[in-house]
C-alpha positions in Angstrom: 0.0 0.0 0.0 2.9 2.4 0.9 4.5 1.6 -2.5 1.2 2.4 -4.3 0.8 5.8 -2.5 4.5 6.6 -3.3 3.8 5.9 -7.0 0.7 8.1 -7.0 2.7 10.9 -5.4 5.4 10.5 -8.0 2.9 10.5 -10.9 1.1 13.7 -9.8 4.3 15.3 -8.6 5.9 15.1 -12.0 4.4 17.7 -14.4 5.3 15.8 -17.6 3.9 12.5 -16.4 0.8 14.2 -14.9 0.1 16.0 -18.2 0.4 12.7 -20.2 -2.1 11.0 -18.0 -4.6 13.9 -18.2 -4.1 14.0 -22.0 -5.1 10.3 -22.2 -8.1 10.9 -20.0 -9.2 13.9 -22.1 -8.9 12.0 -25.3 -11.0 9.1 -23.9 -13.6 11.5 -22.7 -13.8 13.0 -26.2 -14.1 9.6 -27.7 -17.0 8.7 -25.3 -18.7 12.0 -26.1 -18.6 11.3 -29.8 -19.9 7.7 -29.2 -23.1 9.1 -27.7 -24.1 11.2 -30.8 -26.1 8.9 -33.2 -26.1 9.4 -37.0 -29.4 10.7 -38.5 -32.4 8.4 -39.0 -31.8 5.7 -36.3 -34.7 3.8 -34.8 -33.4 3.4 -31.3 -36.0 0.9 -30.2 -35.3 -1.5 -33.1 -31.6 -0.9 -32.6 -31.7 -2.0 -28.9 -33.8 -5.0 -29.8 -31.4 -6.0 -32.6 -28.4 -5.9 -30.4 -30.0 -7.8 -27.6 -30.7 -10.7 -29.9 -27.4 -10.7 -31.9 -24.2 -12.0 -30.3 -22.2 -11.3 -33.4 -22.9 -7.6 -33.3 -22.3 -7.6 -29.5 -18.7 -8.8 -30.2 -18.4 -6.3 -33.1 -19.5 -3.5 -30.6 -16.6 -4.4 -28.4 -14.3 -4.4 -31.3 -15.5 -0.9 -32.4 -14.9 0.5 -28.9 -18.6 0.6 -28.0 -19.6 3.2 -30.7 -21.7 0.7 -32.7 -24.4 0.1 -30.0 -26.2 3.4 -30.7 -24.9 3.9 -34.3 -22.8 6.9 -33.3 -20.6 9.1 -35.3 -17.7 6.7 -34.4 -19.7 3.5 -35.0 -16.9 2.0 -37.1 -14.5 2.6 -34.2 -10.8 1.7 -34.9 -11.8 -1.4 -36.8 -10.7 -0.1 -40.3 -7.3 0.9 -38.9 -6.8 -2.4 -37.2 -7.8 -4.2 -40.4 -5.4 -2.1 -42.4 -2.6 -2.9 -39.9 -3.3 -6.6 -40.1 -3.1 -6.5 -43.9 0.2 -4.6 -43.7 1.6 -7.1 -41.2 0.6 -10.0 -43.5 2.2 -8.2 -46.5 5.5 -8.1 -44.6 5.6 -11.9 -45.0 4.8 -11.7 -48.7 6.9 -8.7 -49.7 10.5 -8.6 -48.4 10.8 -4.8 -49.0 8.0 -4.1 -46.6 9.7 -6.3 -44.0 12.9 -4.4 -44.5 11.0 -1.1 -44.1 9.4 -2.3 -40.9 12.3 -4.2 -39.3 15.6 -2.8 -40.6 15.1 0.9 -41.5 14.5 2.0 -38.0 12.1 4.7 -36.9 11.9 6.3 -40.4 10.9 2.9 -41.9 8.2 2.3 -39.3 6.8 5.8 -39.9 6.5 5.0 -43.7 4.9 1.7 -42.8 2.4 3.4 -40.5 1.6 6.0 -43.1 0.7 3.3 -45.6 -1.6 1.7 -43.0 -3.3 5.1 -42.5 -3.9 5.5 -46.3 -5.3 1.9 -46.5 -7.7 2.7 -43.6 -9.7 5.1 -45.8 -11.0 2.7 -48.4 -11.5 0.0 -45.8 -13.6 2.5 -43.7 -15.7 3.4 -46.8 -16.3 -0.3 -47.5 -17.2 -1.1 -43.9 -19.4 2.0 -43.6 -21.3 1.1 -46.7 -21.7 -2.5 -45.6 -23.0 -1.5 -42.2 -25.5 1.0 -43.5 -26.9 -1.3 -46.1 -27.3 -4.1 -43.5 -28.9 -1.9 -40.9 -31.2 -0.4 -43.5 -32.3 -3.9 -44.5 -33.1 -4.6 -40.9 -35.3 -1.6 -40.6 -33.0 0.1 -38.0 -32.3 3.0 -40.4 -35.2 4.6 -42.3 -35.4 4.8 -46.0 -32.6 7.2 -47.1 -32.2 8.9 -50.4 -28.9 8.8 -52.2 -27.7 12.2 -50.8 -28.5 11.2 -47.1 -27.0 7.7 -47.6 -23.7 9.2 -49.0 -23.8 11.8 -46.2 -24.0 9.1 -43.5 -21.2 7.2 -45.1 -19.0 10.3 -45.1 -19.9 11.0 -41.5 -19.0 7.5 -40.2 -15.8 7.3 -42.3 -14.8 10.7 -40.9 -15.5 9.5 -37.4 -13.3 6.4 -37.9 -10.4 8.5 -39.3 -10.8 11.0 -36.4 -10.7 8.1 -33.9 -7.6 6.8 -35.6 -6.0 10.2 -35.2 -7.0 10.4 -31.5 -5.5 7.0 -30.9 -2.2 8.0 -32.5 -2.2 11.2 -30.4 -2.6 9.1 -27.3 0.3 6.9 -28.3 2.5 9.8 -29.0 1.6 12.3 -26.3 0.0 10.1 -23.7 0.9 6.7 -22.1 0.2 3.4 -23.7 -1.2 2.2 -27.0 -3.9 4.6 -28.0 -5.9 2.1 -30.1 -6.0 -0.5 -27.3 -7.0 2.2 -24.8 -9.9 3.3 -27.0 -11.2 -0.3 -27.2 -10.7 -0.5 -23.4 -12.7 2.7 -22.8 -15.6 1.4 -24.9 -15.7 -1.9 -22.9 -15.5 -0.1 -19.5 -18.2 2.4 -20.6 -20.6 -0.5 -21.1 -20.1 -2.0 -17.6 -22.7 0.1 -15.8 -25.4 -0.9 -18.3 -24.5 -4.6 -18.0 -24.5 -4.4 -14.2 -27.8 -2.6 -14.1 -29.3 -5.1 -16.5 -28.1 -8.0 -14.3 -29.6 -6.4 -11.2 -33.0 -5.8 -12.8 -33.1 -9.3 -14.2 -31.8 -10.9 -11.1 -33.2 -14.4 -10.4 -32.3 -16.4 -7.3 -32.6 -19.6 -9.3 -29.6 -18.5 -11.4 -27.3 -17.7 -8.5 -25.0 -20.7 -9.3 -24.7 -19.4 -12.9 -23.7 -15.9 -11.6 -21.1 -17.5 -9.3 -19.8 -19.6 -12.2 -19.4 -16.4 -14.2 -17.5 -14.8 -11.4 -15.2 -17.8 -11.1 -14.6 -17.8 -14.9 -13.8 -14.1 -14.7 -11.3 -14.6 -11.9 -9.7 -17.5 -13.8 -9.3 -15.3 -16.9 -7.9 -12.4 -14.9 -5.4 -14.6 -13.1 -4.4 -16.5 -16.2 -3.8 -13.3 -18.3 -1.8 -11.7 -15.5 0.4 -14.8 -15.1 1.0 -15.3 -18.8 1.6 -11.6 -19.5 4.1 -11.2 -16.6 5.9 -14.5 -17.1 9.3 -14.4 -18.8 12.3 -16.6 -19.5 15.7 -15.0 -18.6 18.4 -15.8 -21.1 21.9 -15.4 -19.4 24.1 -12.9 -21.2 27.9 -12.4 -20.5 30.0 -9.5 -21.8 33.6 -10.5 -22.8 36.4 -8.9 -20.9 38.4 -6.3 -22.9 41.6 -4.7 -21.8 42.3 -1.1 -22.8 45.5 0.4 -21.4 45.5 -0.5 -17.7 41.7 -0.9 -17.4 39.6 -4.0 -17.9 36.1 -3.6 -19.4 33.3 -6.1 -19.6 33.0 -9.4 -17.8 29.5 -8.4 -16.6 26.8 -11.0 -16.5 23.1 -10.0 -17.1 20.1 -11.6 -18.8 17.8 -11.1 -21.8 14.1 -11.4 -20.7 11.9 -13.3 -23.2 8.2 -12.9 -22.4 5.9 -15.9 -22.5 3.5 -13.9 -24.5 5.4 -11.4 -26.6 2.3 -10.3 -28.6 0.1 -9.1 -25.7 -3.5 -8.4 -26.6 -2.8 -8.0 -30.4 -3.6 -11.6 -31.4 -7.1 -11.3 -29.8 -7.8 -8.1 -31.8 -6.4 -9.7 -35.0 -8.5 -12.9 -34.5 -11.7 -11.0 -33.8 -11.2 -8.8 -36.9 -10.7 -11.8 -39.1 -13.8 -13.6 -37.7 -16.1 -10.5 -37.8 -15.2 -8.9 -41.1 -16.4 -11.9 -43.3 -19.6 -12.2 -41.2 -20.4 -8.6 -41.9 -19.9 -9.1 -45.6 -22.0 -12.3 -45.7 -24.8 -10.7 -43.7 -25.0 -8.1 -46.4 -24.9 -10.6 -49.2 -27.6 -12.7 -47.6 -30.1 -9.9 -48.3 -29.4 -9.9 -52.1 -32.3 -11.0 -54.3 -30.1 -13.5 -56.2 -31.1 -16.9 -54.9 -27.6 -18.5 -55.3 -25.9 -15.6 -53.5 -28.3 -15.7 -50.7 -28.1 -19.5 -50.4 -24.3 -19.5 -50.4 -24.1 -16.7 -47.8 -26.6 -18.5 -45.5 -24.6 -21.7 -45.7 -21.4 -20.0 -44.7 -23.2 -18.0 -41.9 -24.5 -21.3 -40.6 -20.8 -22.3 -40.0 -20.2 -19.2 -37.9 -23.4 -19.7 -36.0 -22.2 -23.1 -34.8 -20.7 -22.2 -31.4 -18.3 -25.1 -31.3 -16.9 -24.4 -34.8 -16.7 -20.7 -34.0 -14.8 -21.5 -30.8 -12.4 -23.8 -32.8 -11.8 -21.1 -35.4 -11.3 -18.5 -32.7 -8.7 -20.6 -30.9 -6.8 -21.4 -34.1 -6.6 -17.7 -35.1 -5.5 -16.6 -31.7 -2.8 -19.3 -31.7 -1.6 -18.5 -35.2 -1.6 -14.7 -34.8 0.4 -15.1 -31.5 3.1 -16.9 -33.5 2.8 -14.5 -36.4 3.0 -11.3 -34.4 5.9 -12.7 -32.3 7.8 -13.6 -35.5 7.2 -10.0 -36.9 8.3 -8.2 -33.7 11.0 -10.5 -32.4 14.0 -11.1 -34.7 16.6 -13.5 -33.3 19.1 -12.7 -36.1 19.1 -9.0 -35.2 19.4 -9.7 -31.5 22.3 -12.1 -32.2 24.1 -9.5 -34.3 23.6 -6.8 -31.7 25.0 -9.1 -29.0 28.0 -10.0 -31.1 28.7 -6.4 -32.0 28.7 -5.4 -28.3 31.0 -8.3 -27.3 28.2 -10.2 -25.5 27.4 -13.9 -25.8 25.1 -16.6 -24.3 27.2 -18.9 -22.1 27.6 -22.3 -23.8 26.4 -21.0 -27.2 28.6 -19.8 -30.0 28.1 -16.2 -31.2 26.4 -15.6 -34.6 24.1 -18.1 -36.2 24.3 -20.5 -33.3 23.0 -17.8 -30.9 20.3 -16.9 -33.4 19.1 -20.5 -33.7 19.2 -20.9 -29.9 17.0 -17.8 -29.4 14.7 -18.9 -32.1 14.2 -22.3 -30.5 13.6 -20.8 -27.1 11.0 -18.2 -28.4 9.3 -20.9 -30.4 8.8 -23.0 -27.3 7.7 -20.1 -25.2 5.3 -18.9 -27.8 3.7 -22.3 -28.1 2.8 -22.3 -24.4 1.7 -18.6 -24.4 -0.3 -19.0 -27.6 -2.0 -22.2 -26.4 -2.9 -20.6 -23.0 -4.1 -17.4 -24.6 -6.3 -19.3 -27.1 -7.7 -21.5 -24.3 -8.6 -18.4 -22.1 -10.2 -16.8 -25.2 -12.5 -19.7 -26.0 -13.3 -20.8 -22.4 -16.3 -18.4 -22.1 -17.6 -19.6 -25.4 -17.4 -23.2 -24.2 -19.2 -22.3 -20.9 -21.9 -20.4 -22.9 -22.6 -23.7 -24.8 -22.9 -25.5 -21.5 -24.9 -22.9 -19.6 -26.8 -21.0 -22.4 -25.8 -17.7 -20.8 -24.9 -15.5 -23.8 -23.2 -12.7 -21.8 -20.3 -15.1 -21.0 -19.0 -15.1 -24.6 -18.9 -11.4 -24.9 -17.7 -10.9 -21.3 -14.8 -13.3 -21.7 -13.4 -11.5 -24.7 -13.9 -8.1 -23.2 -12.3 -9.2 -19.9 -9.3 -10.5 -21.8 -8.7 -7.2 -23.6 -9.3 -5.1 -20.5 -6.9 -7.0 -18.3 -4.1 -7.0 -21.0 -4.5 -3.3 -21.6 -4.5 -2.4 -17.9 -1.3 -4.5 -17.4 0.4 -2.8 -20.3 -0.7 0.6 -19.1 0.6 0.0 -15.6 3.9 -1.3 -17.0 4.4 1.8 -19.1 3.6 4.1 -16.1 6.2 2.1 -14.0 8.8 2.6 -16.8 8.1 6.3 -16.9 8.4 6.5 -13.1 11.7 4.6 -13.1 13.1 6.8 -15.9 12.3 10.0 -13.8 13.8 8.5 -10.6 17.1 7.8 -12.4 
């Protein structure tokens, strides 16, 4: 407790750190204010009924940061930007020049990479905005709009998505933490009062064991995410002794920390985007008059509506994206070269290619455990929903996973800022 009070004093005693935190809070308040302003022509009663009966759009609402639940100006959320980032990350595997830009050209290369992602966000936002508005109009949630009003609504929601992307990047640059993750976190937390009030109003003593089960699952997820996020494997590193004149340099032993889950919450966001984007397109196609298009869309949607198949696909995507993102962000060859350049080596392992192979094997084994555990925690609520029939579990599990990971990352970044100022 004394340590916590000491940290709070350090945070609010340092003007720069205090301003960063207030900047984050201000941006999140602005985001929530925009999320309360609906686009024109929304039937709120039908919208509420539609969301209460549709788990798919409940997950999509989480992914959008909570702006979709009332068709707000920022109803697309940061979804287009995340989809653009996923496409760009996939392209690094296909196009070596993009990988060189992202990994080897330093900060300038990453800025170019990010700029391409921003440009790609615009057409994706237009596509998603058009798809959403057509789907919701077919459901009767939006009134009949003429061409001018329809195009105006598309421009409004696309502008809202681009504005949210900009706010997220401002938070990353001038605040603390990842701005995109914090926006999703704010959308989830903002929906908690409504969920709690709904549970209180619909409280049934016969379902007390179910509520207790939900609490137990939530505690398991929180504990599991904390353990996996904080766990790391230390790789011993020794610096060779060097004699310069009458002085001896080096000979120091330290360690290289390799986290059990290097990717953090990113695989969850990637997996959700891959699962949700095709469903949105297929929901639109299912309303087309052509019989074969409607039939094909309905068949594919039936696959997604099978909870066990959906859980299997979710687990697989989380597992694969954990490996993929780790491979993109962790380069054993670059680390091996840096160690060799600085006269450092892993005891018992030759410098150069042998060190690179050793680090690659270690990170592969670590990622296998981390990816498996992360995928298991992600699908556990879906499995319990099939066993209990309580639909809030599926949405709550994914939301809880994102919230815990973002909070841990935010706390870690604050601690690093505090340590920097203490030194």
